[in-house]
All heavy atoms as an XYZ file, in Angstrom:
1015
protein
N      75.957    -19.036    181.820
C      74.647    -18.408    181.865
C      74.180    -18.144    180.433
O      74.923    -17.624    179.606
C      74.757    -17.115    182.665
C      73.434    -16.385    182.825
O      72.717    -16.193    181.831
O      73.136    -15.990    183.952
N      72.921    -18.466    180.163
C      72.346    -18.286    178.831
C      72.319    -16.823    178.411
O      72.505    -16.500    177.238
C      70.926    -18.848    178.770
C      70.890    -20.353    178.853
O      71.938    -20.988    178.607
O      69.824    -20.900    179.178
N      72.079    -15.919    179.346
C      72.002    -14.496    179.001
C      73.362    -13.947    178.601
O      73.463    -13.145    177.684
C      71.439    -13.687    180.166
C      69.973    -13.940    180.378
C      69.433    -12.926    181.304
N      68.390    -13.486    182.136
C      67.612    -12.759    182.900
N      67.784    -11.468    182.982
N      66.687    -13.314    183.620
N      74.411    -14.379    179.275
C      75.749    -13.944    178.914
C      76.105    -14.433    177.516
O      76.639    -13.680    176.699
C      76.779    -14.430    179.939
C      78.229    -14.047    179.656
C      78.391    -12.531    179.562
C      79.141    -14.620    180.728
N      75.779    -15.680    177.217
C      76.031    -16.214    175.878
C      75.231    -15.459    174.822
O      75.734    -15.167    173.740
C      75.709    -17.706    175.826
C      76.693    -18.549    176.606
C      76.310    -20.016    176.623
O      75.216    -20.396    176.224
N      77.226    -20.848    177.090
N      73.976    -15.114    175.142
C      73.143    -14.357    174.207
C      73.725    -12.971    173.967
O      73.732    -12.476    172.833
C      71.718    -14.253    174.734
N      74.229    -12.331    175.021
C      74.828    -11.005    174.893
C      76.093    -11.060    174.046
O      76.298    -10.211    173.168
C      75.140    -10.427    176.276
C      75.726     -9.027    176.311
C      74.779     -8.029    175.675
C      76.026     -8.621    177.747
N      76.914    -12.044    174.242
C      78.134    -12.205    173.450
C      77.785    -12.442    171.983
O      78.362    -11.824    171.090
C      79.007    -13.345    174.017
C      79.572    -12.936    175.381
C      80.142    -13.698    173.043
C      80.219    -14.068    176.148
N      76.810    -13.316    171.732
C      76.389    -13.593    170.354
C      75.838    -12.335    169.690
O      76.128    -12.057    168.519
C      75.348    -14.711    170.336
N      75.046    -11.550    170.426
C      74.494    -10.307    169.885
C      75.616     -9.331    169.556
O      75.624     -8.717    168.490
C      73.515     -9.680    170.876
C      72.891     -8.348    170.461
C      72.097     -8.484    169.174
C      71.995     -7.820    171.587
N      76.572     -9.178    170.443
C      77.700     -8.279    170.190
C      78.475     -8.676    168.950
O      78.873     -7.818    168.156
C      78.639     -8.230    171.402
C      78.108     -7.363    172.507
O      77.353     -6.437    172.271
N      78.490     -7.673    173.726
N      78.693     -9.958    168.750
C      79.413    -10.421    167.562
C      78.637    -10.104    166.287
O      79.211     -9.669    165.289
C      79.696    -11.924    167.663
C      80.716    -12.335    168.723
C      80.779    -13.856    168.849
C      82.085    -11.762    168.394
N      77.314    -10.324    166.317
C      76.499    -10.013    165.129
C      76.495     -8.512    164.851
O      76.593     -8.077    163.710
C      75.068    -10.517    165.315
C      74.934    -12.008    165.141
C      73.485    -12.436    164.963
N      72.561    -11.897    165.932
C      72.225    -12.467    167.087
N      72.759    -13.609    167.437
N      71.348    -11.899    167.878
N      76.361     -7.722    165.889
C      76.291     -6.270    165.718
C      77.610     -5.692    165.208
O      77.619     -4.752    164.417
C      75.898     -5.589    167.019
C      74.508     -5.921    167.551
C      74.255     -5.188    168.863
C      73.433     -5.611    166.540
N      78.710     -6.247    165.668
C      80.027     -5.740    165.261
C      80.276     -5.921    163.769
O      81.038     -5.169    163.169
C      81.124     -6.434    166.064
N      79.615     -6.902    163.167
C      79.854     -7.159    161.748
C      78.760     -6.615    160.836
O      78.836     -6.760    159.621
C      80.000     -8.671    161.521
O      78.795     -9.327    161.850
N      77.748     -5.966    161.398
C      76.613     -5.475    160.599
C      76.876     -4.060    160.094
O      77.247     -3.179    160.851
C      75.343     -5.504    161.451
C      74.102     -5.117    160.705
C      73.869     -5.957    159.478
O      73.770     -7.190    159.603
O      73.796     -5.371    158.377
N      76.624     -3.856    158.795
C      76.844     -2.543    158.185
C      75.547     -1.837    157.787
O      75.541     -0.632    157.596
C      77.759     -2.667    156.963
C      79.116     -3.178    157.320
N      80.040     -2.429    158.010
C      79.684     -4.388    157.114
C      81.140     -3.146    158.198
N      80.946     -4.335    157.680
N      74.456     -2.583    157.654
C      73.168     -2.016    157.279
C      72.479     -1.483    158.542
O      72.148     -2.260    159.439
C      72.305     -3.095    156.622
C      70.905     -2.635    156.272
O      70.565     -1.456    156.518
O      70.139     -3.459    155.746
N      72.267     -0.151    158.656
C      71.698      0.415    159.890
C      70.328     -0.166    160.259
O      70.059     -0.419    161.425
C      71.587      1.907    159.610
C      72.385      2.162    158.403
C      72.558      0.873    157.675
N      69.460     -0.367    159.275
C      68.134     -0.901    159.573
C      68.247     -2.323    160.115
O      67.589     -2.682    161.087
C      67.249     -0.858    158.326
C      65.825     -1.233    158.620
C      64.943     -0.297    159.160
C      65.357     -2.514    158.388
C      63.632     -0.632    159.454
C      64.052     -2.861    158.684
C      63.191     -1.915    159.211
O      61.904     -2.253    159.508
N      69.089     -3.145    159.506
C      69.275     -4.516    159.973
C      69.920     -4.522    161.357
O      69.588     -5.348    162.208
C      70.109     -5.320    158.975
C      70.077     -6.789    159.236
N      71.110     -7.436    159.849
C      69.112     -7.718    159.011
C      70.810     -8.709    159.979
N      69.602     -8.906    159.486
N      70.830     -3.600    161.597
C      71.464     -3.469    162.899
C      70.416     -3.187    163.970
O      70.396     -3.835    165.030
C      72.512     -2.348    162.876
C      73.172     -2.013    164.201
C      74.101     -3.123    164.630
C      73.933     -0.711    164.091
N      69.523     -2.235    163.708
C      68.469     -1.914    164.665
C      67.531     -3.095    164.883
O      67.090     -3.355    166.004
C      67.682     -0.689    164.200
C      68.458      0.620    164.176
C      67.630      1.711    163.509
C      68.884      1.030    165.564
N      67.240     -3.818    163.824
C      66.401     -5.000    163.931
C      67.058     -6.050    164.823
O      66.402     -6.675    165.664
C      66.139     -5.569    162.534
O      65.325     -6.706    162.612
N      68.353     -6.242    164.667
C      69.092     -7.200    165.502
C      69.120     -6.744    166.962
O      69.015     -7.561    167.870
C      70.521     -7.375    164.985
C      70.614     -8.188    163.709
C      70.227     -9.649    163.915
O      70.604    -10.239    164.949
O      69.552    -10.202    163.039
N      69.277     -5.445    167.194
C      69.259     -4.919    168.560
C      67.901     -5.187    169.199
O      67.812     -5.656    170.338
C      69.581     -3.402    168.588
C      69.260     -2.794    169.947
C      71.030     -3.162    168.226
N      66.835     -4.907    168.479
C      65.480     -5.105    168.993
C      65.253     -6.579    169.329
O      64.807     -6.917    170.437
C      64.475     -4.612    167.949
S      62.761     -4.579    168.501
N      65.557     -7.459    168.406
C      65.372     -8.898    168.607
C      66.267     -9.417    169.732
O      65.823    -10.153    170.609
C      65.675     -9.656    167.315
C      65.484    -11.161    167.418
C      65.762    -11.885    166.103
N      64.917    -11.388    165.033
C      65.366    -10.652    163.997
N      66.650    -10.355    163.887
N      64.543    -10.228    163.072
N      67.525     -9.019    169.713
C      68.462     -9.502    170.710
C      68.126     -9.029    172.115
O      68.241     -9.790    173.077
N      67.697     -7.790    172.250
C      67.333     -7.261    173.563
C      66.115     -7.993    174.116
O      66.061     -8.320    175.311
C      67.056     -5.766    173.468
N      65.145     -8.250    173.255
C      63.940     -8.978    173.697
C      64.313    -10.352    174.225
O      63.869    -10.774    175.290
C      62.934     -9.106    172.562
C      61.643     -9.834    172.986
C      60.672    -10.006    171.847
N      61.118    -10.927    170.844
C      60.971    -12.257    170.915
N      60.415    -12.817    171.970
N      61.385    -13.031    169.939
N      65.152    -11.040    173.497
C      65.560    -12.379    173.919
C      66.428    -12.329    175.169
O      66.311    -13.189    176.041
C      66.301    -13.073    172.782
C      65.386    -13.425    171.637
C      66.124    -14.075    170.513
N      65.201    -14.419    169.433
C      65.580    -14.679    168.201
N      66.862    -14.648    167.881
N      64.686    -14.980    167.292
N      67.278    -11.337    175.249
C      68.199    -11.226    176.381
C      67.460    -11.073    177.710
O      67.812    -11.707    178.706
C      69.152    -10.051    176.170
C      70.252     -9.886    177.197
C      71.210    -11.063    177.156
C      71.014     -8.599    176.931
N      66.425    -10.233    177.726
C      65.697    -10.042    178.983
C      64.431    -10.898    179.055
O      63.635    -10.761    179.976
C      65.356     -8.559    179.229
C      64.343     -8.046    178.213
C      66.594     -7.716    179.279
C      63.727     -6.734    178.619
N      64.260    -11.753    178.063
C      63.130    -12.694    178.015
C      61.783    -11.965    178.014
O      60.842    -12.342    178.718
C      63.227    -13.689    179.152
C      64.465    -14.542    179.073
C      64.534    -15.563    180.176
N      65.761    -16.333    180.008
C      66.680    -16.445    180.948
N      66.517    -15.863    182.111
N      67.762    -17.160    180.726
N      61.704    -10.901    177.221
C      60.456    -10.154    177.068
C      59.609    -10.799    175.980
O      60.131    -11.433    175.060
C      60.755     -8.702    176.693
N      58.316    -10.641    176.075
C      57.406    -11.172    175.062
C      57.476    -10.335    173.793
O      57.485    -10.881    172.688
C      55.955    -11.187    175.599
O      55.935    -11.913    176.831
C      55.019    -11.844    174.600
N      57.522     -9.018    173.959
C      57.571     -8.095    172.831
C      58.695     -7.095    173.049
O      59.050     -6.781    174.183
C      56.272     -7.291    172.692
C      55.010     -8.095    172.803
C      54.144     -7.912    173.875
C      54.686     -9.032    171.834
C      52.984     -8.649    173.984
C      53.526     -9.783    171.942
C      52.687     -9.596    173.011
O      51.537    -10.327    173.120
N      59.200     -6.570    171.958
C      60.160     -5.469    172.027
C      59.861     -4.525    170.880
O      59.465     -4.952    169.789
C      61.592     -5.970    171.937
N      60.045     -3.255    171.132
C      59.883     -2.251    170.090
C      61.047     -1.288    170.187
O      61.534     -0.996    171.276
C      58.567     -1.490    170.264
O      57.476     -2.366    170.130
N      61.490     -0.817    169.050
C      62.585      0.140    168.991
C      62.181      1.216    168.006
O      61.778      0.915    166.885
C      63.864     -0.571    168.534
C      65.134      0.277    168.566
C      66.309     -0.595    168.953
C      65.376      0.942    167.253
N      62.241      2.454    168.445
C      61.879      3.575    167.579
C      63.053      4.526    167.472
O      63.745      4.780    168.455
C      60.656      4.306    168.135
N      63.266      5.034    166.285
C      64.339      5.991    166.028
C      63.690      7.291    165.591
O      62.911      7.315    164.644
C      65.283      5.489    164.914
C      66.359      6.515    164.624
C      65.882      4.148    165.284
N      64.025      8.340    166.309
C      63.456      9.629    165.935
C      64.464     10.441    165.132
O      65.672     10.246    165.228
C      62.995     10.407    167.161
C      64.123     10.963    167.990
C      63.588     11.748    169.157
N      64.708     12.290    169.904
C      64.649     13.362    170.634
N      63.517     14.021    170.729
N      65.693     13.793    171.277
N      63.909     11.367    164.383
C      64.740     12.292    163.620
C      65.453     13.221    164.604
O      64.822     13.750    165.520
C      63.837     13.090    162.686
C      64.547     13.952    161.711
C      63.550     14.584    160.749
O      62.847     13.830    160.057
O      63.478     15.824    160.724
N      66.746     13.429    164.444
C      67.463     14.314    165.376
C      66.830     15.701    165.446
O      66.479     16.290    164.432
C      68.876     14.386    164.778
C      69.014     13.125    163.997
C      67.640     12.851    163.440
N      66.618     16.184    166.675
C      66.048     17.508    166.880
C      64.557     17.580    166.661
O      63.981     18.667    166.619
N      63.907     16.443    166.526
C      62.483     16.404    166.225
C      61.862     15.220    166.958
O      62.561     14.351    167.452
C      62.303     16.248    164.711
O      61.025     15.786    164.388
N      60.535     15.184    167.003
C      59.835     14.024    167.558
C      59.372     13.093    166.445
O      58.742     12.069    166.702
C      58.653     14.472    168.412
C      59.091     15.144    169.673
C      59.071     16.491    169.926
C      59.659     14.539    170.830
N      59.588     16.740    171.173
C      59.952     15.554    171.756
C      59.960     13.227    171.175
C      60.507     15.308    173.000
C      60.519     12.972    172.421
C      60.786     14.018    173.311
N      59.672     13.427    165.199
C      59.269     12.610    164.057
C      59.987     11.255    164.094
O      61.207     11.192    164.201
C      59.582     13.337    162.751
C      59.302     12.520    161.540
N      58.029     12.241    161.113
C      60.145     11.893    160.684
C      58.093     11.486    160.031
N      59.362     11.263    159.754
N      59.228     10.164    163.999
C      59.789      8.814    164.043
C      60.260      8.415    162.644
O      59.484      8.405    161.694
C      58.756      7.798    164.574
C      59.313      6.386    164.532
C      58.339      8.165    165.980
N      61.554      8.103    162.542
C      62.125      7.663    161.270
C      61.930      6.167    161.044
O      61.602      5.733    159.950
C      63.623      7.973    161.219
C      64.024      9.436    161.215
C      65.538      9.571    161.326
C      63.522     10.104    159.945
N      62.189      5.391    162.075
C      62.049      3.939    162.022
C      61.308      3.485    163.261
O      61.482      4.039    164.338
C      63.414      3.227    162.052
C      64.341      3.563    160.941
C      65.454      4.362    161.168
C      64.157      3.040    159.672
C      66.342      4.658    160.154
C      65.033      3.338    158.649
C      66.123      4.141    158.896
O      66.991      4.435    157.893
N      60.525      2.437    163.110
C      59.908      1.785    164.254
C      59.892      0.289    163.964
O      59.343     -0.139    162.945
C      58.499      2.310    164.496
S      57.848      1.754    166.082
N      60.543     -0.461    164.811
C      60.658     -1.904    164.647
C      59.995     -2.599    165.823
O      60.055     -2.109    166.948
C      62.132     -2.310    164.594
C      62.946     -1.618    163.525
C      64.394     -1.528    163.941
C      62.815     -2.362    162.226
N      59.381     -3.749    165.571
C      58.735     -4.524    166.621
C      59.189     -5.968    166.479
O      59.259     -6.501    165.372
C      57.213     -4.455    166.498
C      56.676     -3.059    166.507
N      56.567     -2.318    167.659
C      56.251     -2.265    165.502
C      56.065     -1.134    167.361
N      55.874     -1.074    166.059
N      59.477     -6.611    167.595
C      59.847     -8.022    167.587
C      58.936     -8.772    168.555
O      58.570     -8.240    169.600
C      61.315     -8.190    168.000
C      61.821     -9.587    167.710
O      61.917     -9.929    166.518
O      62.076    -10.336    168.673
N      58.556     -9.976    168.182
C      57.682    -10.791    169.012
C      56.218    -10.676    168.637
O      55.381    -11.400    169.161
N      55.896     -9.758    167.742
C      54.524     -9.595    167.260
C      54.383    -10.314    165.932
O      55.304    -10.288    165.106
C      54.193     -8.111    167.062
C      54.300     -7.203    168.287
C      54.127     -5.756    167.880
C      53.275     -7.598    169.329
N      53.227    -10.936    165.711
C      53.028    -11.576    164.406
C      52.679    -10.495    163.373
O      52.387     -9.352    163.726
C      51.966    -12.678    164.485
C      50.573    -12.188    164.827
O      50.139    -11.159    164.263
O      49.907    -12.837    165.650
N      52.735    -10.839    162.084
C      52.490     -9.836    161.035
C      51.149     -9.121    161.151
O      51.068     -7.919    160.907
C      52.577    -10.644    159.736
C      53.481    -11.793    160.076
C      53.167    -12.121    161.517
N      50.094     -9.825    161.554
C      48.778     -9.186    161.699
C      48.800     -8.161    162.835
O      48.216     -7.082    162.703
C      47.701    -10.242    161.947
N      49.476     -8.489    163.930
C      49.579     -7.537    165.036
C      50.361     -6.301    164.612
O      49.975     -5.183    164.924
C      50.266     -8.184    166.247
C      49.420     -9.202    166.979
C      50.221     -9.905    168.055
O      51.300    -10.427    167.820
N      49.668     -9.926    169.263
N      51.461     -6.499    163.900
C      52.264     -5.355    163.445
C      51.468     -4.474    162.493
O      51.544     -3.254    162.551
C      53.551     -5.831    162.773
C      54.614     -6.246    163.751
C      55.970     -6.383    163.099
N      56.014     -7.279    161.964
C      56.247     -8.589    162.036
N      56.445     -9.157    163.202
N      56.285     -9.319    160.946
N      50.685     -5.092    161.616
C      49.896     -4.332    160.644
C      48.814     -3.491    161.323
O      48.446     -2.426    160.809
C      49.262     -5.277    159.630
N      48.309     -3.941    162.473
C      47.228     -3.231    163.168
C      47.732     -2.102    164.061
O      46.936     -1.300    164.535
C      46.424     -4.226    164.012
N      49.033     -2.020    164.278
C      49.575     -1.015    165.184
C      49.455      0.387    164.612
O      49.623      0.606    163.425
C      51.052     -1.288    165.482
C      51.381     -2.537    166.269
C      52.890     -2.662    166.420
C      50.706     -2.540    167.621
N      49.204      1.322    165.482
C      49.269      2.734    165.122
C      50.694      3.214    165.343
O      51.576      2.439    165.708
N      50.923      4.498    165.168
C      52.279      5.028    165.357
C      52.667      5.092    166.830
O      51.824      5.291    167.700
C      52.198      6.429    164.752
C      50.762      6.796    164.849
C      49.981      5.514    164.722
N      53.945      4.930    167.095
C      54.477      5.101    168.445
C      54.564      6.599    168.725
O      54.816      7.388    167.819
C      55.856      4.393    168.586
C      56.900      5.048    167.736
C      56.309      4.334    170.020
N      54.281      6.983    169.957
C      54.304      8.400    170.349
C      55.495      8.638    171.268
O      55.454      8.245    172.432
C      53.003      8.775    171.059
C      51.773      8.590    170.213
C      51.751      9.514    169.019
O      52.097     10.683    169.115
N      51.349      9.000    167.884
N      56.524      9.268    170.775
C      57.732      9.495    171.553
C      57.670     10.755    172.407
O      58.566     11.005    173.196
C      58.949      9.562    170.632
C      59.221      8.308    169.822
C      60.432      8.522    168.933
C      59.412      7.112    170.726
N      56.611     11.539    172.239
C      56.514     12.792    172.990
C      55.436     12.755    174.066
O      55.152     13.771    174.687
C      56.271     13.964    172.040
C      55.016     13.790    171.195
O      54.472     12.666    171.142
O      54.583     14.769    170.577
N      54.835     11.596    174.322
C      53.799     11.480    175.345
C      54.045     10.251    176.205
O      54.816      9.366    175.858
C      52.393     11.354    174.710
O      52.328     10.143    173.954
C      52.055     12.522    173.824
N      53.346     10.200    177.312
C      53.382      9.032    178.169
C      54.773      8.730    178.711
O      55.646      9.586    178.779
N      54.949      7.491    179.073
C      56.214      7.043    179.641
C      57.348      7.198    178.633
O      58.447      7.628    178.987
C      56.108      5.578    180.114
C      57.459      5.040    180.542
C      55.115      5.464    181.259
N      57.083      6.889    177.377
C      58.148      7.020    176.374
C      58.593      8.464    176.231
O      59.780      8.744    176.061
C      57.703      6.456    175.028
C      57.377      4.961    175.004
C      57.024      4.526    173.590
C      58.506      4.133    175.565
N      57.652      9.383    176.311
C      58.006     10.803    176.259
C      58.883     11.205    177.433
O      59.842     11.968    177.279
N      58.575     10.685    178.623
C      59.384     10.984    179.806
C      60.790     10.391    179.668
O      61.776     11.037    180.023
C      58.713     10.427    181.056
C      57.432     11.129    181.416
C      56.706     10.435    182.553
O      57.195      9.473    183.131
N      55.521     10.921    182.871
N      60.857      9.181    179.166
C      62.159      8.528    178.967
C      63.011      9.341    178.003
O      64.194      9.571    178.245
C      61.972      7.077    178.462
C      63.276      6.486    177.958
C      61.385      6.207    179.567
N      62.391      9.800    176.935
C      63.134     10.581    175.944
C      63.547     11.941    176.490
O      64.669     12.372    176.278
C      62.284     10.771    174.684
C      62.018      9.505    173.909
S      63.520      8.756    173.271
C      64.014      9.998    172.098
N      62.643     12.617    177.184
C      62.935     13.955    177.700
C      63.994     13.946    178.794
O      64.893     14.781    178.812
C      61.667     14.599    178.247
O      60.734     14.784    177.216
N      63.872     12.987    179.709
C      64.784     12.934    180.852
C      66.034     12.097    180.601
O      66.954     12.129    181.411
C      64.044     12.373    182.064
C      62.918     13.269    182.541
C      62.206     12.652    183.712
C      61.053     13.539    184.163
N      60.316     12.930    185.270
N      66.009     11.336    179.500
C      67.116     10.413    179.199
C      67.382      9.474    180.363
O      68.516      9.216    180.738
C      68.378     11.170    178.818
C      68.260     11.897    177.502
C      69.578     12.476    177.093
N      69.459     13.096    175.799
C      70.474     13.369    175.023
N      71.691     13.072    175.406
N      70.287     13.935    173.862
N      66.283      8.962    180.935
C      66.357      8.019    182.036
C      65.461      6.833    181.743
O      64.429      6.973    181.094
C      65.915      8.672    183.342
C      66.824      9.772    183.812
C      66.318     10.408    185.100
O      65.172     10.252    185.488
N      67.202     11.134    185.762
N      65.850      5.669    182.246
C      65.076      4.442    182.058
C      63.790      4.478    182.881
O      63.709      5.161    183.891
C      65.885      3.232    182.495
S      67.365      2.971    181.527
N      62.819      3.727    182.440
C      61.581      3.502    183.192
C      61.351      2.001    183.242
O      61.452      1.317    182.227
C      60.404      4.192    182.515
N      61.068      1.483    184.420
C      60.796      0.064    184.610
C      59.506     -0.036    185.410
O      59.479      0.270    186.591
C      61.963     -0.603    185.353
C      61.852     -2.104    185.381
O      60.873     -2.676    184.904
N      62.850     -2.745    185.941
N      58.423     -0.419    184.741
C      57.103     -0.431    185.356
C      56.601     -1.850    185.548
O      56.763     -2.696    184.670
C      56.108      0.333    184.486
C      56.507      1.757    184.092
C      55.498      2.337    183.131
C      56.636      2.626    185.324
N      55.948     -2.092    186.686
C      55.358     -3.401    186.925
C      53.928     -3.420    186.384
O      53.434     -2.439    185.833
C      55.402     -3.751    188.402
C      54.641     -2.762    189.289
O      53.795     -1.999    188.775
O      54.911     -2.756    190.498
N      53.236     -4.534    186.589
C      51.891     -4.692    186.026
C      50.901     -3.687    186.591
O      50.028     -3.211    185.872
C      51.390     -6.116    186.256
O      51.351     -6.403    187.641
N      51.029     -3.322    187.859
C      50.105     -2.352    188.461
C      50.284     -0.979    187.813
O      49.317     -0.331    187.434
C      50.309     -2.282    189.986
C      49.912     -3.619    190.604
C      49.510     -1.138    190.600
C      50.293     -3.779    192.051
N      51.519     -0.557    187.661
C      51.784      0.749    187.048
C      51.306      0.776    185.599
O      50.786      1.783    185.139
C      53.273      1.075    187.127
N      51.469     -0.319    184.885
C      51.032     -0.360    183.480
C      49.522     -0.251    183.362
O      49.012      0.371    182.440
C      51.515     -1.640    182.803
S      53.286     -1.646    182.442
N      48.782     -0.842    184.294
C      47.316     -0.753    184.256
C      46.831      0.642    184.623
O      45.821      1.108    184.137
C      46.697     -1.771    185.218
C      46.647     -3.168    184.672
C      45.710     -4.034    185.490
N      45.937     -3.954    186.928
C      46.688     -4.795    187.631
N      47.303     -5.784    187.026
N      46.820     -4.644    188.933
N      47.553      1.318    185.504
C      47.117      2.621    185.992
C      47.418      3.756    185.022
O      46.790      4.796    185.073
C      47.769      2.924    187.341
C      47.246      2.035    188.460
C      47.946      2.273    189.775
O      48.887      3.082    189.831
O      47.550      1.636    190.761
N      48.387      3.572    184.152
C      48.753      4.640    183.231
C      47.837      4.631    182.018
O      47.706      3.621    181.342
C      50.203      4.473    182.769
C      51.257      4.766    183.819
C      52.626      4.428    183.278
C      51.208      6.221    184.225
N      47.196      5.769    181.737
C      46.313      5.810    180.570
C      47.080      5.718    179.263
O      46.565      5.231    178.270
C      45.606      7.163    180.699
C      46.503      7.968    181.566
C      47.227      7.012    182.467
N      48.318      6.175    179.264
C      49.086      6.136    178.032
C      50.550      5.847    178.342
O      51.186      6.582    179.087
C      48.992      7.469    177.287
O      49.904      7.468    176.208
N      51.042      4.795    177.771
C      52.456      4.489    177.913
C      53.256      5.140    176.789
O      54.459      5.266    176.874
C      52.676      2.972    177.897
C      52.038      2.185    179.039
C      52.194      0.686    178.791
C      52.628      2.573    180.370
N      52.562      5.522    175.712
C      53.229      6.043    174.534
C      53.368      4.973    173.464
O      53.885      5.226    172.384
N      52.905      3.758    173.787
C      52.957      2.668    172.816
C      51.890      2.881    171.742
O      50.903      3.571    171.972
C      52.742      1.322    173.517
C      53.825      0.926    174.516
C      53.406     -0.320    175.290
C      55.147      0.689    173.803
N      52.083      2.275    170.583
C      51.094      2.441    169.513
C      49.714      1.917    169.916
O      49.602      1.008    170.738
C      51.664      1.585    168.373
C      53.095      1.377    168.689
C      53.206      1.437    170.180
N      48.687      2.493    169.312
C      47.331      1.971    169.498
C      47.329      0.515    169.045
O      48.052      0.145    168.114
C      46.345      2.786    168.662
N      46.569     -0.306    169.717
C      46.428     -1.734    169.415
C      47.675     -2.553    169.757
O      47.802     -3.681    169.330
C      46.025     -1.974    167.956
C      44.814     -1.208    167.549
N      43.566     -1.425    168.085
C      44.667     -0.183    166.679
C      42.706     -0.588    167.565
N      43.341      0.184    166.714
N      48.601     -1.955    170.528
C      49.739     -2.743    171.020
C      49.175     -3.748    172.012
O      48.277     -3.417    172.781
C      50.752     -1.822    171.715
C      52.141     -2.399    171.800
C      53.057     -2.193    170.775
C      52.548     -3.146    172.901
C      54.341     -2.707    170.839
C      53.826     -3.675    172.979
C      54.719     -3.456    171.943
O      55.985     -3.967    172.007
N      49.652     -4.983    172.003
C      49.113     -5.975    172.952
C      49.260     -5.497    174.406
O      50.177     -4.741    174.727
C      49.982     -7.209    172.712
C      50.558     -7.023    171.350
C      50.687     -5.537    171.149
N      48.340     -5.930    175.253
C      48.391     -5.561    176.673
C      49.722     -6.003    177.264
O      50.242     -7.064    176.931
C      47.244     -6.225    177.414
N      50.274     -5.177    178.124
C      51.567     -5.488    178.749
C      51.396     -5.586    180.257
O      50.544     -4.931    180.842
C      52.649     -4.441    178.394
C      52.889     -4.396    176.906
C      52.289     -3.067    178.916
N      52.212     -6.435    180.855
C      52.204     -6.586    182.303
C      53.436     -5.949    182.930
O      53.545     -5.888    184.139
C      52.124     -8.053    182.671
C      50.817     -8.682    182.262
C      50.754    -10.144    182.644
O      51.705    -10.716    183.141
N      49.619    -10.754    182.393
N      54.344     -5.505    182.111
C      55.535     -4.826    182.587
C      56.167     -4.092    181.427
O      55.973     -4.479    180.267
N      56.870     -3.027    181.728
C      57.488     -2.243    180.667
C      58.866     -1.782    181.121
O      59.007     -1.260    182.224
C      56.642     -1.022    180.329
C      57.262     -0.079    179.293
C      56.692     -0.373    177.920
C      57.032      1.363    179.649
N      59.840     -2.008    180.280
C      61.174     -1.465    180.482
C      61.445     -0.593    179.269
O      61.407     -1.072    178.134
C      62.222     -2.570    180.576
C      63.687     -2.116    180.560
C      63.996     -1.236    181.760
C      64.607     -3.322    180.513
N      61.657      0.691    179.487
C      61.946      1.614    178.390
C      63.253      2.321    178.706
O      63.446      2.809    179.821
C      60.818      2.629    178.223
N      64.137      2.358    177.721
C      65.449      2.977    177.930
C      65.835      3.772    176.699
O      65.671      3.296    175.580
C      66.500      1.907    178.205
N      66.358      4.984    176.893
C      66.875      5.730    175.746
C      68.259      5.185    175.393
O      69.056      4.891    176.278
C      66.967      7.166    176.272
C      67.206      6.995    177.733
C      66.483      5.738    178.138
N      68.492      5.047    174.122
C      69.822      4.666    173.655
C      70.397      5.934    173.050
O      69.878      6.451    172.070
C      69.757      3.551    172.598
C      69.034      2.340    173.167
C      71.159      3.184    172.127
C      68.719      1.295    172.121
N      71.423      6.450    173.644
C      71.961      7.738    173.244
C      73.323      7.547    172.577
O      74.177      6.848    173.091
C      72.106      8.670    174.469
C      72.623     10.022    174.058
C      70.779      8.796    175.190
N      73.477      8.164    171.414
C      74.773      8.158    170.749
C      75.285      9.597    170.731
O      74.632     10.513    171.222
C      74.645      7.619    169.322
O      74.064      8.585    168.479
N      76.419      9.806    170.115
C      76.951     11.158    170.004
C      76.082     12.037    169.119
O      76.113     13.253    169.216
C      78.374     11.118    169.437
C      79.418     10.453    170.320
C      80.756     10.397    169.591
C      79.570     11.193    171.631
N      75.299     11.409    168.239
C      74.554     12.172    167.247
C      73.053     12.153    167.438
O      72.366     13.047    166.990
C      74.880     11.644    165.847
C      76.363     11.655    165.582
C      77.070     10.470    165.589
C      77.040     12.833    165.368
C      78.439     10.474    165.365
C      78.405     12.842    165.147
C      79.114     11.657    165.146
N      72.506     11.134    168.086
C      71.058     11.022    168.201
C      70.686     10.199    169.420
O      71.531      9.582    170.044
C      70.450     10.400    166.919
O      69.041     10.528    166.979
C      70.820      8.940    166.762
N      69.403     10.184    169.750
C      68.891      9.430    170.883
C      67.811      8.496    170.372
O      66.923      8.894    169.636
C      68.312     10.407    171.901
C      67.717      9.750    173.098
C      67.181     10.788    174.068
O      67.435     11.973    173.939
N      66.433     10.332    175.036
N      67.893      7.235    170.752
C      66.921      6.252    170.308
C      66.124      5.750    171.499
O      66.704      5.325    172.482
C      67.630      5.040    169.673
C      68.688      5.315    168.627
C      69.313      4.005    168.189
C      68.100      6.040    167.450
N      64.791      5.736    171.460
C      64.032      5.125    172.538
C      63.971      3.624    172.301
O      63.886      3.164    171.172
C      62.653      5.758    172.389
C      62.554      6.039    170.944
C      63.955      6.366    170.472
N      63.990      2.878    173.353
C      64.033      1.434    173.227
C      63.062      0.819    174.196
O      63.435      0.383    175.276
C      65.443      0.992    173.523
C      65.755     -0.431    173.356
C      64.977     -1.430    172.877
C      66.998     -1.037    173.681
N      65.650     -2.606    172.882
C      66.902     -2.381    173.378
C      68.178     -0.558    174.210
C      67.942     -3.273    173.584
C      69.200     -1.441    174.405
C      69.087     -2.781    174.084
N      61.774      0.782    173.888
C      60.829      0.174    174.818
C      60.799     -1.332    174.663
O      60.689     -1.863    173.568
C      59.487      0.790    174.415
C      59.653      1.137    173.000
C      61.113      1.433    172.776
N      60.899     -2.039    175.756
C      60.807     -3.492    175.777
C      59.665     -3.842    176.693
O      59.583     -3.361    177.807
C      62.105     -4.098    176.307
C      63.365     -3.749    175.527
C      64.586     -4.170    176.299
C      63.327     -4.414    174.186
N      58.776     -4.702    176.251
C      57.634     -5.042    177.066
C      57.588     -6.541    177.318
O      58.035     -7.329    176.501
C      56.315     -4.606    176.389
O      56.224     -5.219    175.111
C      56.252     -3.105    176.256
N      57.048     -6.897    178.448
C      56.927     -8.306    178.818
C      55.470     -8.600    179.126
O      54.808     -7.840    179.804
C      57.792     -8.575    180.043
C      57.772    -10.021    180.475
C      58.849    -10.345    181.476
C      58.798     -9.495    182.711
N      59.730     -9.919    183.740
N      54.972     -9.695    178.616
C      53.588    -10.076    178.844
C      53.521    -11.113    179.935
O      54.357    -11.938    180.089
C      52.998    -10.626    177.556
C      51.519    -10.853    177.623
C      51.018    -11.224    176.271
C      49.521    -11.430    176.302
N      48.979    -11.828    175.053
């Protein structure tokens, strides 16, 4: 299966990566490819705060990334995912009905959204993956 091979390849790359920013970039890219999403975004918040330390996007061209506003981790679906530490998987109908997913302004329209918190012993990372 292609997905199993992709997961194994991602694990091997991650196991040897020492640069945290590059590691997060690989996670974002690898997750998008693994679930065959059009776009993926990964945001890291400051521990104990809603302040975003890092925000990475994969699948967007440079002009799209430049036009994005900040990700909102305390509102919308992303806020719920972070607060409850539970995944959200929305179909196209749910995405159209929600006024705010928590994605940055000017994020491309999505037809589905999978958002999952990545929790470590020290911090929690939101991991929204979107499919067009």
